[in-house]
C-alpha positions in Angstrom: 2.1 5.4 -11.8 2.8 2.6 -9.4 -0.8 1.9 -8.6 -3.8 1.5 -11.0 -5.9 4.6 -11.6 -9.0 2.8 -10.4 -7.4 1.8 -7.1 -6.2 5.4 -6.6 -9.7 6.7 -7.1 -11.1 4.3 -4.6 -8.3 5.2 -2.2 -9.2 8.9 -2.5 -12.9 8.1 -2.0 -14.0 9.3 -5.5 -15.6 5.9 -6.3 -16.4 2.6 -4.7 -15.0 -0.8 -5.5 -18.4 -1.9 -6.9 -18.4 1.2 -9.2 -14.9 0.4 -10.4 -16.0 -3.2 -11.2 -19.0 -2.0 -13.2 -17.0 0.5 -15.1 -14.4 -2.2 -15.9 -17.1 -4.6 -17.1 -18.5 -1.8 -19.3 -15.0 -1.2 -20.7 -14.6 -4.8 -21.6 -18.0 -4.9 -23.2 -18.0 -1.6 -25.1 -14.4 -0.5 -25.1 -13.2 3.0 -24.4 -11.0 4.2 -21.5 -11.8 3.4 -17.9 -12.0 7.1 -17.0 -14.6 7.8 -19.7 -16.8 4.9 -18.6 -16.7 6.2 -15.0 -17.8 9.6 -16.1 -20.4 8.2 -18.5 -21.9 6.0 -15.8 -22.2 9.0 -13.5 -19.8 7.7 -10.9 -17.5 10.7 -11.0 -17.9 14.2 -12.5 -15.6 15.1 -15.3 -14.3 18.2 -13.5 -13.5 16.1 -10.5 -11.7 13.5 -12.6 -9.7 16.3 -14.4 -8.7 17.8 -11.1 -7.6 14.4 -9.8 -5.6 13.6 -12.9 -3.9 17.0 -12.8 -2.8 16.4 -9.2 -1.8 12.8 -9.8 0.3 13.5 -12.9 1.5 16.9 -11.6 0.7 18.7 -14.8 -1.8 21.6 -15.4 -5.3 20.9 -16.5 -7.0 22.8 -19.4 -10.6 23.3 -20.7 -10.2 23.0 -24.4 -13.8 24.1 -25.0 -12.9 27.6 -23.7 -10.0 28.2 -26.1 -9.5 28.7 -29.8 -6.6 26.8 -31.3 -4.5 28.3 -34.1 -4.9 26.1 -37.3 -1.1 26.2 -37.8 -0.6 24.5 -34.5 -3.2 21.8 -35.3 -1.3 21.0 -38.5 1.7 20.0 -36.5 0.2 16.6 -35.6 -1.7 14.3 -38.0 -5.3 13.5 -37.2 -4.5 9.8 -37.2 -2.2 10.2 -34.2 -4.5 12.6 -32.5 -7.4 10.1 -32.7 -5.2 7.2 -31.8 -3.7 8.7 -28.6 -6.4 11.1 -27.6 -4.1 14.1 -27.9 -4.4 17.6 -29.5 -1.8 20.4 -29.8 -3.2 23.6 -28.2 -0.3 26.1 -28.4 3.2 26.7 -29.6 5.6 29.3 -28.2 9.1 29.2 -29.6 10.6 25.7 -29.2 7.8 24.6 -26.9 4.6 22.8 -28.0 1.8 22.4 -25.4 0.0 19.1 -25.9 -3.3 18.3 -24.3 -3.5 14.6 -23.4 -6.1 12.3 -21.8 -3.1 10.4 -20.4 -0.1 12.7 -19.8 1.9 9.8 -18.3 2.4 8.2 -21.8 6.0 9.2 -22.3 6.2 7.1 -25.5 3.7 9.4 -27.2 5.5 12.4 -25.8 8.8 11.2 -27.3 7.2 10.4 -30.6 5.6 13.8 -30.9 8.8 15.5 -29.9 10.7 13.6 -32.6 8.1 14.1 -35.3 7.7 17.9 -34.7 11.1 18.8 -33.5 9.6 20.8 -30.6 9.9 20.3 -26.8 6.6 18.9 -25.7 4.9 20.2 -22.6 2.0 17.9 -21.6 -1.2 19.1 -20.0 -4.3 17.0 -19.0 -7.7 17.5 -20.6 -10.9 15.4 -20.4 -11.3 12.8 -23.1 -14.7 14.2 -24.0 -13.2 17.7 -24.7 -10.3 16.2 -26.7 -12.8 14.2 -28.9 -14.9 17.3 -29.4 -11.8 19.3 -30.4 -10.7 16.6 -32.8 -14.1 16.7 -34.5 -14.0 20.5 -34.6 -10.4 21.0 -35.9 -9.8 17.9 -38.0 -13.3 17.1 -39.2 -14.2 13.6 -40.2 -11.4 12.9 -42.7 -8.6 12.0 -40.4 -6.1 11.4 -43.2 -2.6 10.4 -42.1 0.0 13.0 -43.0 2.7 11.8 -45.4 5.9 10.8 -43.7 8.4 10.7 -46.6 11.9 9.4 -45.9 14.3 10.3 -43.1 18.0 10.8 -44.0 20.5 9.1 -41.8 24.3 9.2 -41.8 24.8 5.7 -43.2 22.0 5.7 -45.7 18.5 6.9 -46.4 16.0 4.7 -44.6 12.7 5.0 -46.3 9.8 4.3 -44.0 8.0 2.5 -46.8 11.0 0.1 -46.9 10.2 -0.8 -43.3 6.7 -1.7 -44.3 7.9 -3.7 -47.3 10.4 -5.6 -45.0 7.4 -6.6 -42.8 5.1 -7.9 -45.5 4.9 -11.3 -47.3 5.6 -13.6 -44.4 2.1 -15.1 -44.1 1.5 -14.0 -40.6 -1.2 -15.6 -38.4 -3.1 -13.8 -35.6 -4.0 -15.6 -32.4 -6.4 -14.6 -29.7 -3.8 -14.3 -26.9 -1.5 -12.0 -28.8 -1.1 -8.3 -27.9 -1.7 -5.7 -30.5 0.8 -2.9 -31.1 -1.7 -0.4 -29.6 -1.4 -2.2 -26.2 2.3 -1.4 -25.9 1.3 2.1 -24.7 -0.9 0.4 -22.0 2.0 -1.7 -20.9 3.8 1.5 -19.7 1.4 2.1 -16.8 0.2 -1.5 -16.2 -3.1 -1.7 -18.0 -2.1 -5.0 -19.6 -0.8 -7.8 -17.4 1.2 -10.9 -18.1 1.4 -10.5 -21.9 4.4 -12.1 -23.5 3.6 -12.5 -27.2 3.6 -9.8 -29.9 2.1 -10.8 -33.2 4.1 -9.5 -36.2 0.9 -9.2 -38.3 -0.1 -6.4 -36.0 3.4 -4.9 -36.4 2.9 -4.9 -40.1 -0.7 -3.5 -40.1 0.5 -0.7 -37.8 2.9 0.6 -40.4 0.4 2.8 -42.0 -0.7 4.6 -38.8 2.2 4.5 -36.4 4.8 7.2 -36.0 8.3 6.9 -37.5 9.9 5.4 -34.3 7.6 2.5 -34.3 8.0 2.0 -38.0 11.8 2.0 -37.8 11.9 -0.4 -34.8 9.5 -2.8 -36.6 11.5 -2.6 -39.8 14.8 -3.4 -38.0 13.4 -6.4 -36.1 11.7 -7.9 -39.2 14.8 -7.2 -41.4 16.9 -9.1 -38.9 14.7 -12.1 -39.2 14.9 -12.0 -43.0 18.7 -11.6 -43.0 19.1 -14.5 -40.6 20.9 -12.3 -38.1 21.7 -13.8 -34.7 22.0 -10.5 -32.8 21.0 -6.8 -33.2 23.1 -4.1 -31.6 21.7 -0.7 -30.8 24.7 1.5 -29.8 24.5 5.1 -28.7 27.5 7.4 -29.3 28.1 11.1 -29.0 26.7 12.1 -32.3 25.0 9.0 -33.7 22.9 5.9 -32.8 24.4 2.9 -34.6 22.5 -0.3 -35.5 24.5 -3.4 -36.4 23.5 -7.0 -37.2 25.6 -10.0 -36.5 25.2 -12.3 -39.5 27.1 -15.6 -39.7 29.1 -14.6 -36.7 30.3 -11.2 -38.0 28.9 -7.8 -37.0 27.9 -5.5 -39.9 26.7 -1.9 -39.6 23.3 -1.5 -41.1 22.5 2.2 -40.4 23.5 5.2 -38.3 20.4 6.9 -36.9 20.2 10.6 -35.6 21.1 10.8 -32.0 17.9 12.7 -31.3 15.8 9.5 -31.6 18.0 7.5 -29.2 15.7 7.9 -26.2 12.5 7.2 -28.2 14.0 4.1 -29.8 15.3 2.8 -26.5 12.0 3.3 -24.8 10.1 1.6 -27.6 12.3 -1.5 -27.3 12.2 -1.6 -23.5 8.4 -1.4 -23.5 8.2 -4.3 -26.0 10.5 -6.3 -23.7 8.6 -5.3 -20.6 11.6 -3.5 -19.0 11.5 -0.5 -16.7 11.9 2.5 -19.0 12.6 4.8 -16.0 15.6 2.7 -14.9 18.7 3.8 -17.0 21.5 3.2 -14.5 21.4 -0.6 -14.1 21.6 -3.5 -16.6 18.2 -5.1 -17.4 17.2 -8.2 -19.2 13.9 -9.1 -20.9 12.2 -10.8 -23.9 10.2 -9.9 -26.9 8.2 -12.7 -28.6 7.1 -12.5 -32.2 4.8 -15.0 -33.8 5.0 -15.3 -37.6 3.1 -17.5 -40.1 2.8 -21.3 -40.0 3.2 -21.4 -36.2 6.8 -20.1 -36.2 7.8 -18.2 -33.1 10.8 -15.9 -32.8 12.1 -14.8 -29.4 14.3 -11.7 -29.0 16.3 -11.9 -25.8 16.9 -8.3 -24.8 19.9 -7.0 -22.8 20.2 -3.3 -21.8 23.4 -1.8 -20.2 24.3 1.8 -19.3 27.1 3.2 -21.4 28.8 6.6 -21.6 26.2 8.1 -24.0 23.1 6.2 -23.0 21.8 2.6 -22.9 23.1 0.0 -25.3 20.6 -2.7 -26.2 21.5 -6.1 -27.7 18.8 -8.3 -29.0 19.6 -12.0 -29.4 17.3 -13.8 -31.9 16.2 -17.2 -30.8 14.4 -19.1 -33.5 13.4 -22.5 -32.3 12.2 -23.6 -35.8 15.8 -23.0 -37.1 17.5 -24.8 -34.2 19.3 -27.8 -35.6 19.0 -30.7 -33.2 20.0 -33.5 -35.6 23.5 -34.4 -34.6 24.3 -35.8 -38.1 23.7 -32.3 -39.6 25.9 -30.3 -37.2 29.1 -30.8 -39.3 30.8 -33.6 -37.4 33.3 -35.8 -39.2 32.1 -39.5 -39.2 34.6 -40.8 -36.6 34.1 -37.8 -34.3 30.3 -38.2 -34.3 30.6 -41.9 -33.5 32.8 -41.0 -30.5 30.3 -38.4 -29.3 27.3 -40.7 -29.7 29.0 -43.5 -27.9 29.7 -41.2 -25.0 26.2 -39.7 -24.6 24.7 -43.1 -24.5 26.8 -44.2 -21.6 24.7 -44.4 -18.4 27.2 -42.5 -16.3 30.1 -40.1 -16.6 30.8 -36.5 -17.6 30.8 -35.0 -21.1 32.3 -31.5 -21.4 31.9 -29.1 -24.4 34.3 -26.2 -24.6 34.7 -23.2 -26.8 34.3 -19.4 -26.8 31.0 -17.6 -26.5 28.9 -18.0 -29.7 30.6 -21.2 -30.8 27.5 -23.3 -30.7 28.0 -25.1 -27.4 24.4 -24.8 -26.4 23.2 -26.2 -29.8 25.5 -29.2 -29.3 24.2 -29.8 -25.8 20.6 -29.4 -26.9 21.1 -31.8 -29.8 22.6 -34.4 -27.4 19.7 -34.0 -24.9 17.2 -34.2 -27.8 18.6 -37.6 -28.7 18.5 -38.7 -25.1 15.0 -37.3 -24.4 12.9 -40.4 -23.5 10.0 -41.0 -21.1 12.1 -43.5 -19.3 14.7 -40.9 -18.2 14.5 -37.9 -15.9 16.5 -35.0 -17.5 17.1 -31.8 -15.6 19.0 -28.8 -16.8 20.5 -25.7 -15.0 20.7 -22.8 -17.5 21.5 -19.1 -17.6 19.6 -18.1 -19.6 17.2 -20.8 -20.9 17.3 -20.1 -24.6 14.8 -22.7 -25.8 12.3 -24.8 -24.0 11.7 -28.5 -24.7 8.9 -30.9 -23.9 10.1 -33.7 -21.6 13.1 -31.8 -20.2 12.9 -30.0 -16.8 14.7 -26.7 -17.3 15.7 -24.4 -14.4 16.7 -20.8 -14.8 19.5 -19.6 -12.6 19.0 -16.5 -10.4 22.3 -15.7 -8.7 20.8 -12.6 -7.0 18.6 -14.9 -4.9 21.1 -17.6 -4.4 20.1 -20.0 -7.1 23.5 -20.7 -8.7 24.7 -23.7 -10.7 26.2 -25.2 -7.6 23.0 -24.8 -5.5 20.9 -26.1 -8.3 23.1 -29.1 -8.8 22.7 -30.0 -5.1 18.9 -29.8 -5.5 18.9 -31.9 -8.7 20.5 -34.8 -6.9 17.5 -35.0 -4.7 15.2 -35.1 -7.7 16.0 -38.7 -8.8 17.8 -37.6 -12.1 19.2 -39.8 -14.8 20.7 -37.0 -16.9 21.9 -33.6 -15.7 22.9 -30.7 -17.9 24.8 -27.7 -16.3 25.0 -24.6 -18.4 28.6 -23.8 -17.4 31.2 -25.0 -14.9 33.0 -21.9 -13.8 34.1 -22.6 -10.2 35.4 -25.3 -7.8 32.1 -25.8 -6.1 30.1 -26.5 -9.3 32.9 -28.7 -10.7 33.1 -30.7 -7.5 29.4 -31.5 -7.4 29.3 -32.2 -11.1 32.1 -34.7 -10.8 30.5 -36.4 -7.8 27.3 -36.7 -9.7 29.1 -38.3 -12.6 30.7 -40.8 -10.2 27.5 -41.7 -8.5 25.4 -43.0 -11.3 24.4 -40.0 -13.4 25.2 -38.7 -16.9 26.4 -35.1 -16.6 26.8 -32.7 -19.6 28.3 -29.2 -19.2 30.5 -26.5 -20.8 33.9 -25.1 -19.8 35.7 -22.1 -21.3 39.0 -23.4 -22.7 40.8 -23.1 -26.0 40.9 -26.8 -26.9 39.8 -30.2 -25.6 43.1 -31.2 -23.9 43.3 -27.8 -22.2 40.1 -28.6 -20.3 42.0 -31.1 -18.2 44.3 -28.6 -16.7 41.4 -26.1 -16.4 39.6 -28.5 -14.0 42.9 -29.2 -12.1 43.3 -25.4 -11.7 39.8 -25.2 -10.3 40.9 -27.7 -7.6 39.6 -31.0 -8.9 42.1 -33.9 -8.3 43.4 -35.7 -11.4 42.2 -39.1 -10.2 38.6 -37.7 -10.0 38.9 -36.2 -13.5 40.2 -39.5 -15.1 37.4 -41.4 -13.4 34.5 -39.1 -14.1 35.2 -37.5 -17.6 34.3 -39.7 -20.6 34.7 -37.2 -23.4 35.7 -33.6 -24.1 34.6 -31.8 -27.2 36.0 -28.4 -28.4 34.2 -26.5 -31.2 34.1 -23.4 -33.3 31.7 -21.9 -35.8 33.0 -20.7 -39.1 31.3 -19.1 -42.1 30.2 -21.3 -45.0 30.9 -20.4 -48.6 27.8 -19.2 -50.5 26.9 -22.0 -52.8 25.1 -19.6 -55.2 28.4 -17.7 -56.1 31.1 -20.3 -55.2 33.9 -20.4 -57.7 37.3 -22.2 -57.7 40.4 -20.1 -56.9 44.1 -20.7 -57.1 46.3 -20.4 -54.0 50.0 -20.8 -53.4 50.8 -24.4 -52.5 52.8 -23.2 -49.4 49.6 -21.8 -47.9 48.0 -25.2 -47.9 51.2 -26.8 -46.6 51.2 -24.3 -43.7 47.7 -25.4 -42.8 49.1 -28.9 -42.2 48.3 -30.6 -45.5 51.0 -33.0 -46.7 52.9 -31.7 -49.8 52.0 -34.7 -51.8 48.2 -34.0 -51.3 48.4 -30.3 -52.2 48.0 -30.7 -56.0 44.8 -32.7 -55.7 43.0 -30.1 -53.6 40.7 -27.6 -55.2 40.1 -24.5 -53.1 36.9 -22.4 -53.4 35.7 -18.9 -52.5 32.5 -17.0 -52.8 32.5 -14.3 -55.4 29.7 -12.3 -53.8 26.1 -12.1 -54.9 22.7 -10.7 -53.8 21.9 -14.0 -52.0 24.9 -13.5 -49.6 24.8 -9.7 -49.5 28.0 -9.7 -51.5 30.0 -11.3 -48.7 30.8 -14.6 -50.3 29.5 -16.4 -47.2 26.1 -17.8 -46.4 25.4 -19.7 -43.2 27.8 -21.3 -40.7 29.1 -24.8 -39.9 31.0 -26.3 -37.0 34.6 -27.4 -36.5 34.9 -30.1 -33.8 37.8 -31.6 -31.8 36.5 -34.7 -30.0 38.7 -36.3 -27.4 37.5 -39.5 -25.8 39.1 -40.3 -22.5 40.9 -43.5 -23.5 43.1 -45.4 -21.1 46.3 -43.8 -22.4 44.9 -40.3 -22.0 43.7 -41.1 -18.4 47.2 -42.3 -17.5 48.7 -38.9 -18.7 46.0 -37.1 -16.6 47.0 -39.0 -13.5 50.6 -38.1 -14.0 49.7 -34.4 -14.5 51.0 -34.3 -18.0 51.1 -31.0 -19.9 48.5 -29.9 -22.4 50.8 -30.6 -25.3 51.6 -34.1 -24.1 47.9 -35.0 -23.8 47.2 -33.4 -27.2 49.9 -35.4 -28.9 48.7 -38.7 -27.4 45.1 -37.9 -28.3 46.1 -37.2 -31.9 48.0 -40.4 -32.0 44.9 -42.2 -30.8 42.8 -40.7 -33.7 41.6 -37.3 -32.5 41.1 -34.7 -35.2 42.1 -31.2 -34.0 40.1 -28.1 -34.8 42.6 -27.1 -37.4 42.4 -30.6 -39.0 38.6 -30.4 -39.0 38.9 -27.0 -40.8 41.2 -28.5 -43.4 38.6 -31.2 -44.0 36.0 -28.5 -44.6 38.4 -26.8 -47.1 38.9 -30.0 -49.0 35.1 -30.5 -49.2 34.7 -27.0 -50.6 32.6 -25.8 -47.7 34.7 -23.0 -46.4 37.8 -20.8 -47.1 41.4 -20.9 -45.9 40.8 -17.4 -44.4 38.0 -18.7 -42.2 40.0 -21.7 -40.9 43.0 -19.5 -40.1 40.8 -17.0 -38.4 39.1 -19.5 -36.1 41.8 -22.1 -35.3 45.4 -22.1 -34.1 48.4 -24.1 -35.5 48.7 -27.7 -34.2 51.8 -28.2 -32.1 
């Protein structure tokens, strides 16, 4: 429903605004549903309300008190769900189950009952009073939850008790402004406004009473946190619904769920992210916020896109407590870190960070801004999206659909008396031109560009239309980076490799004998992968005079790269070799993530 129930009742002259206010106050004081309070206070007759709801929801209305329900039908739904959602099964005919509901618009409940029973659910509306009386009559006072065993999936058996176990033991705290899992259903039709945080304690407590869909979703989210995943992929295919985790940069299948639960799982996640569950044709973006123990907050950035067999959802985990902002702990070699620090402490100029998606560019920029964040400076950022928020930094979210682009934001920033500007990405001439002008007129500008290496960024800017003399004047440093997997230190062991393999990596033959190579054997700590965690490879190229001269002469990438190496730049491959020598990563990881120096 696009309008609130109370507003619709006023519009149809069933009640007055004053009566709605009194019923709402009564609801806040004593609980219960708004409709029940309106009836109890005598503002509307139960039959009138039932007739109105039937017309509004376009479903038949029933009088449960005038029928006798078959006990075998009652047994199809546990008493706990019946009491929780104010529902009761009244008839079954072939594959169709007729379900009396106080709120027949609650499609999440309908999907859950459909999945649990295996029947097609046909909702009808009944008064809450009659449903409560029927629950007392047919279920009695016990209300025990029916056992829900384990559900067999293609990839493995996912026991619902495992989901509960995954959720426990994190020392979760409960805050007053946090939404309970029960409120997710209210979010569907607008009964709870402006709620952003879901408390994971409530997720855990709900395990004993919620249906299998909610249990599975909760278990998947909490398992992702425990495994240290960066992303969760929910992927619909013709005969299966696949769930994968990205751990240390690599996607791994965790389970394949029955295709029958695809819609219910997708709806559950979209409700948690406050997305439109009725819109399945267009991409949508939202957020789920989880608060765990000791003040830790976990954000899940949710992206939904339509695919051939349904909506694919990807959840990006954003854990601010795990964000590494100490530049000395990002994996820089000593000389490279010194060059970067010298550049970010310059009062003017442009610093560019380049690398593929997921290479840690945002973390590097945030760590630089964290070091520069002082009360004496005005720092403004243009981001798409804003992944983490920081006190003292003015962060602006881009909205291209309304004209707020990186270029338009940059223009506005220059009228905001900035000292330091961070632009999420330079992707076109207009943004590049304004950023360069800002760097030349007394500002420090930090941004990202998509290129393969640091020297290649020069020609990328020239291709965008920026003149070489502007690049040589504005840019003070270019940094290329990659993220590679780190050897698990709990199962690390020395291995022998052919000397030629090390020579092919660029290690001088006279050094090969002195190098010990390591590899992870695989253990329970690293999930038998041999890797645990990630570290960065960095290629830091300061714009020294010799490099600037080559830029002015429009030299090729290879010429600029050779000169930068001669002046002391370590390439990505050389940075990887250093990590191999230090016993931090494997030859395979370096070969996978870097190209041969030429």
